[in-house]
C-alpha positions in Angstrom: 1.8 -21.0 -11.5 4.9 -19.6 -9.9 5.0 -18.8 -6.0 4.2 -15.3 -5.1 6.7 -13.1 -4.1 5.2 -11.8 -1.0 2.5 -14.2 0.9 0.7 -12.7 3.9 -1.5 -14.7 6.2 -3.6 -13.7 8.9 -1.8 -10.6 9.4 -2.9 -8.5 12.8 -1.5 -5.3 14.0 -2.9 -4.4 17.3 -2.0 -1.3 19.4 -2.5 -0.9 23.1 -3.9 2.5 24.0 -3.5 4.3 27.3 -6.0 3.4 30.1 -9.1 5.8 30.3 -8.6 5.6 33.9 -6.5 4.1 36.7 -8.4 1.0 37.1 -9.9 0.9 33.7 -9.3 -1.7 30.9 -6.5 -0.7 28.4 -8.4 -0.3 24.9 -6.7 -2.0 21.9 -6.9 -0.5 18.4 -7.5 -3.0 15.9 -5.5 -1.2 12.9 -5.3 -4.6 11.0 -7.3 -7.6 12.0 -6.4 -10.9 10.2 -5.9 -10.3 6.7 -4.5 -12.8 4.0 -3.4 -12.0 0.5 -0.6 -12.7 -2.1 1.6 -10.3 -4.2 2.6 -12.2 -7.2 5.9 -11.7 -9.0 6.4 -8.5 -11.2 2.8 -7.7 -10.7 1.1 -4.8 -8.8 -1.5 -5.5 -6.2 -3.4 -2.5 -5.0 -4.9 -1.7 -1.5 -7.8 0.7 -1.3 -10.1 2.2 1.5 -11.0 5.2 3.5 -8.2 6.8 5.6 -7.9 4.6 9.0 -8.7 1.5 7.0 -5.4 -0.1 7.8 -4.0 -0.1 4.4 -0.6 1.9 5.1 -0.3 -0.1 8.5 -0.3 -3.3 6.3 2.5 -2.1 3.9 4.6 -1.0 7.1 4.0 -4.4 8.9 5.2 -6.4 5.8 8.4 -4.5 5.8 8.6 -5.0 9.5 8.6 -1.2 10.3 6.2 -1.6 12.9 6.2 -3.7 16.1 3.3 -5.5 17.5 2.8 -7.6 14.3 1.3 -11.1 14.5 0.6 -13.6 11.6 3.1 -14.8 8.8 4.8 -12.6 6.1 6.7 -14.8 3.7 9.0 -13.0 1.2 10.4 -15.2 -1.5 9.8 -18.2 0.9 11.5 -16.4 3.9 9.8 -15.8 7.1 10.0 -11.8 7.5 8.5 -11.7 11.0 10.9 -14.5 12.3 14.3 -12.9 11.3 16.9 -11.7 13.6 18.0 -8.0 13.2 21.1 -8.7 10.9 19.2 -11.1 8.7 16.5 -8.4 8.3 19.1 -5.7 7.7 20.3 -7.9 4.7 16.7 -8.4 3.5 15.8 -4.9 3.4 18.1 -4.5 0.3 15.3 -6.5 -1.5 12.2 -4.6 0.0 11.9 -0.8 -0.1 9.3 1.7 0.4 8.3 5.1 -1.5 6.4 7.3 1.2 3.4 9.6 0.5 4.8 13.2 1.0 8.1 14.0 -0.5 8.0 17.3 1.2 8.3 15.4 4.6 10.3 12.2 3.8 13.3 13.8 2.5 16.1 15.1 4.7 16.3 18.9 3.9 19.9 19.1 5.1 20.8 16.5 2.4 21.6 16.9 -1.2 19.9 14.9 -3.7 22.9 13.0 -4.4 23.7 12.2 -0.8 20.1 11.1 -0.2 20.1 8.6 -3.1 23.6 7.5 -2.1 22.5 6.9 1.6 21.2 3.3 1.1 24.4 2.3 -0.6 26.5 3.8 2.4 24.1 1.8 4.8 24.4 -1.5 3.2 28.2 -1.0 2.4 27.5 -1.7 -1.5 30.6 -1.4 -3.6 33.5 1.1 -3.3 33.0 5.1 -3.8 33.6 5.0 -7.3 31.0 2.4 -7.8 28.6 4.2 -5.7 29.2 7.3 -7.8 28.3 5.4 -10.9 25.2 4.0 -9.6 23.9 7.3 -8.4 24.5 8.9 -11.7 22.8 6.1 -13.5 19.7 6.2 -11.1 19.5 10.0 -11.7 19.2 9.2 -15.4 16.7 6.2 -14.7 14.2 8.6 -12.9 14.3 11.5 -15.5 16.5 13.8 -13.2 19.8 15.8 -14.4 23.2 14.9 -13.4 23.5 18.9 -12.8 20.8 18.5 -10.0 22.9 16.2 -7.9 24.3 18.9 -5.5 20.8 20.6 -5.0 18.8 20.3 -1.6 15.1 19.1 -1.7 13.8 22.8 -1.3 15.3 23.5 -4.8 13.0 20.9 -6.4 9.4 20.7 -7.5 7.2 18.2 -5.8 7.3 15.7 -8.7 11.1 16.1 -8.8 11.2 15.4 -4.9 9.1 12.1 -5.4 11.4 11.0 -8.0 14.5 11.4 -5.7 12.2 9.3 -3.2 11.8 6.6 -6.1 15.4 6.8 -6.9 16.2 6.3 -3.1 14.1 3.4 -3.0 15.7 1.7 -5.9 19.2 2.3 -5.5 19.8 -1.3 -3.8 17.9 -2.8 -6.7 15.1 -4.3 -4.6 12.6 -6.8 -5.7 9.5 -5.5 -4.0 8.6 -1.9 -3.4 5.7 -0.8 -1.1 4.2 2.5 -2.6 2.3 4.1 0.0 0.1 6.8 -1.6 3.1 7.9 -3.8 1.1 10.4 -5.9 -1.6 11.9 -3.4 0.3 14.9 -2.6 0.9 15.8 -6.2 -1.1 17.6 -8.9 -3.0 15.8 -11.6 -0.6 16.3 -14.3 2.4 15.2 -12.2 0.4 12.4 -10.8 0.3 11.0 -14.3 4.0 11.5 -14.9 5.0 9.4 -11.7 2.7 6.9 -12.4 4.0 6.3 -15.8 7.4 6.3 -14.4 6.6 3.6 -12.0 5.1 1.5 -14.9 8.3 2.0 -16.9 10.4 1.1 -14.1 8.4 -2.0 -13.3 8.9 -3.2 -16.8 12.7 -2.4 -17.0 13.7 -3.8 -13.6 11.3 -6.5 -13.1 9.9 -4.8 -9.8 6.9 -6.0 -7.8 4.6 -3.5 -6.2 2.3 -3.3 -3.3 0.5 0.0 -4.2 -1.4 1.8 -1.5 -3.9 4.6 -2.5 -7.6 5.9 -1.8 -7.9 7.1 -5.3 -9.6 4.5 -7.5 -8.6 6.1 -10.8 -5.1 5.9 -9.8 -5.5 2.1 -8.8 -7.3 1.3 -12.1 -4.4 3.0 -14.1 -1.6 0.9 -12.4 -2.8 -2.3 -10.5 -3.1 -5.7 -11.7 -5.4 -6.8 -8.7 -7.0 -4.9 -6.0 -7.8 -5.3 -2.4 -10.4 -3.2 -0.7 -10.1 -2.8 3.1 -12.7 -1.5 5.6 -11.6 -1.0 9.4 -8.8 -3.4 9.3 -10.5 -6.2 7.2 -10.5 -7.2 3.7 -13.9 -6.8 2.3 -13.3 -7.6 -1.4 -10.3 -8.7 -3.5 -10.2 -9.5 -7.3 -8.4 -8.8 -10.6 -8.7 -5.2 -11.8 -11.1 -5.9 -14.7 -13.4 -8.0 -12.3 -13.6 -5.5 -9.4 -14.4 -2.4 -11.5 -16.9 -4.2 -13.8 -18.8 -6.3 -11.2 -18.1 -5.1 -7.6 -19.6 -7.5 -5.2 -19.4 -5.8 -1.8 -21.6 -2.8 -1.0 -18.7 -0.9 0.3 -16.8 -1.4 -2.9 -20.0 -0.2 -4.8 -20.2 2.8 -2.7 -16.3 3.6 -3.5 -16.7 3.1 -7.1 -19.9 5.3 -7.3 -18.3 8.1 -5.6 -15.7 8.5 -8.6 -16.9 11.4 -10.5 -16.6 9.8 -13.7 -17.9 7.1 -15.8 -17.1 3.2 -14.6 -13.6 2.8 -16.8 -14.5 -0.8 -17.6 -18.6 -0.5 -18.4 -18.4 3.0 -19.8 -21.4 3.6 -17.8 -22.4 5.9 -15.0 -22.7 4.2 -11.8 -25.7 5.3 -9.5 -24.4 7.0 -6.5 -24.4 5.1 -3.2 -24.7 7.4 -0.3 -23.3 6.0 3.0 -24.9 7.2 6.3 -22.8 7.9 9.3 -19.1 8.0 10.0 -16.4 5.4 10.0 -16.7 3.2 13.3 -13.9 3.2 15.6 -11.3 0.7 15.3 -10.7 0.7 19.1 -12.5 -2.8 20.4 -14.7 -3.3 17.4 -18.0 -5.1 18.2 -18.8 -8.6 16.8 -20.5 -8.9 13.4 -19.7 -7.2 10.0 -17.8 -3.7 10.5 -19.7 -2.3 7.7 -23.0 -3.0 9.2 -23.7 0.4 10.9 -23.3 2.1 7.4 -24.5 -0.8 5.1 -27.8 0.0 3.1 -28.3 -3.8 2.8 -27.7 -4.7 6.4 -29.9 -7.2 8.4 -29.9 -8.5 11.9 -27.5 -11.3 11.1 -24.9 -8.8 9.9 -24.5 -7.4 13.4 -23.9 -10.8 15.0 -22.0 -12.7 12.7 -18.7 -11.5 10.8 -18.9 -12.7 7.3 -16.0 -14.9 6.1 -14.1 -13.8 2.9 -15.6 -16.3 0.1 -14.5 -16.8 -3.5 -17.7 -16.2 -5.7 -15.9 -16.4 -8.9 -12.4 -17.3 -9.9 -9.9 -15.1 -8.0 -13.0 -12.8 -6.9 -13.5 -12.7 -3.0 -15.8 -11.0 -0.9 -17.0 -10.9 2.6 -20.8 -10.1 2.9 -23.8 -12.2 4.1 -26.1 -10.6 1.5 -24.3 -11.6 -1.8 
């Protein structure tokens, strides 16, 4: 088996918050708290979970778009967190991101052509003629017309804007792309078009995706394996078929039961699992399982001991005392 393109070990992202009082202790927000996983080459790994679980922070940390990052991130054998500024700038040609909202991620004062050309200019790739040709090819690749090149973002639909964002991310011919909720701002029909586009581009260009989403139906459509996060921790990870057919962690089962459709693997309706209470605060979390306060299976042990992530079947891991 070949080495993964991206390898993450014990990744932590903690943010120090303002002191509540002059002599008070500064609280710490544990956005991501010691997670480890691999992203195989030319595959798609999904990260799912509720808002605030740390999935987007994980993607930004891997690309080193955040400070306060601890742990190890290796990209094609390169220690990303240990790179100097110029080395990181060169590596960014191979690591890109597609953001969630094409309405806010595009510069309203730049034409679509200049938006897509921007990374080529920053990285000083080729001459002016070569850049023109690459931009035209990328427009065609993502399903846009050459006649739309001089238009501004407000002159495009939401799906077309996301195509511009994808073209901007791919113009440098990266190996790895973080897709941070890339279809959540789009209606269902356009979502399907963008997901199919991402799949075609992956096959054509040999891309590796880290796909971040809260929508399990989207994750089932595009991902090869899935990581489930809760309050900064990984609670379960497995290949797509195993996770949807046999979810082990009670939080994963609750997520799957909330999807208003049949389980796509078993073709049967899942019994609804209603979670009580709100998502606990990630600020200075208590010891024990972080899902304990909402888990219908919790016992005294769960409040005191944080369950380790264990492999219960080949490549199927879960962190729960009750499995």
